[in-house]
N, C-alpha and C positions, 0 to 999 in steps of 0.2 A: 504494500500500500504506500503510495507516494503523497501523503497528506501535506507535505511541504509545498505543494504546488496547487494552483487553482486557475480556473478560467473565470473571467469577469465579463458579464453581459452589461452593456450600456446601450440604450437607444438614444438616437439624436434626431432632430427635426429636419436635417438636410445633409446631403453628401458633404458639403463644405464644412459644416460643423463637425461631422463625424471625422473627416480627415484632419481637421485642426486638433481635435482631441486625441486622435490616434497618434499623430506626430508628436504631440507634447508628451504622451505616455512613453513612447519608444525613445525619443530624444533624451528624456529625463531618466531613463533606465527603470521606470516604474513597471514596464512590461517589455518582454523580449520581442513580442509580435502582437499586432492588433489586426485582425481580419475585419474588413469592412464589407458588410453584406447588405444589399438592398436594391431597390426599396422593398420593405416589408410592410404589411398592413397590420396595424394594431387596433384592437377594439377593447375599450376599457371604460371604467366608470370614473368620472372626474366631477367633483362638486355636485353630485346627485344626478348627473346626466350620463347617458351612454354616448361615448365619443368614438369616432373613427378617424384614424390618421395614417398617412404614409410616413414611415420613419425609416431610418437606417440603423442597422444593428451592428454594434462593435463587439467583437469577441477578443478579449485580451488574455494572453497567456503570460502568467507571472508566478512568482513565489508568494505563498500565503503571507509571509511577513511584510510584503510590499503593499498589501491591500489598503491599509489606512492612508498611506501616502498617495496611492493611485486614486482613491476615493476623493481625497482633497483636491487633486488636480482636476478631476472630472467636474466636481462641484463648482470650482472656480471658473472653469471654461464653458460650462453648460448654460444654455438659455432657458431650460425648464425650471419651474418652481420646485418640482420634486422629480429629479432625474432618476431613472432606473439605473441602479448600480448594485448588481448582485453577484456574489462569488459562489462558485460551485467547486468543491474540492475534486482534485484528480485522484482517482482511486488507483490508477496504474498508468504507466506511460513508457514509451521507448527510452531507454537509458541515455542514449546519445542525444535525444531531443531534450530531455530534462537537464542534462549537462549544459546544453546550448542555452536553455532558459537561465540557468545559474550564471553562465558567463556574460549574458547580455542584460542581466539585471543587477550585476555586482556594482557596488558603490565605488 
């Protein structure tokens, strides 16, 4: 089990915002890689109403210990009042890939 690693999902309102956030995360070594997927369609409840929006999904690969710093960067750069920032632990992974994450998130 490789609980020292996680993937973090973030949704953004545009490709430009997603790429700006992804670049900040990788350049700051908060994530080794951020995959930008989109557009995706989100249906959610917000302030009592069901909303629909086209969004862009970011999937950041990082070490669990980097989550709080990553979260702070996303919140500072994000346009949403309540951005989606959720981490899912990696249960297993290719050793060479996990080593690559270590190398590219080292301070």
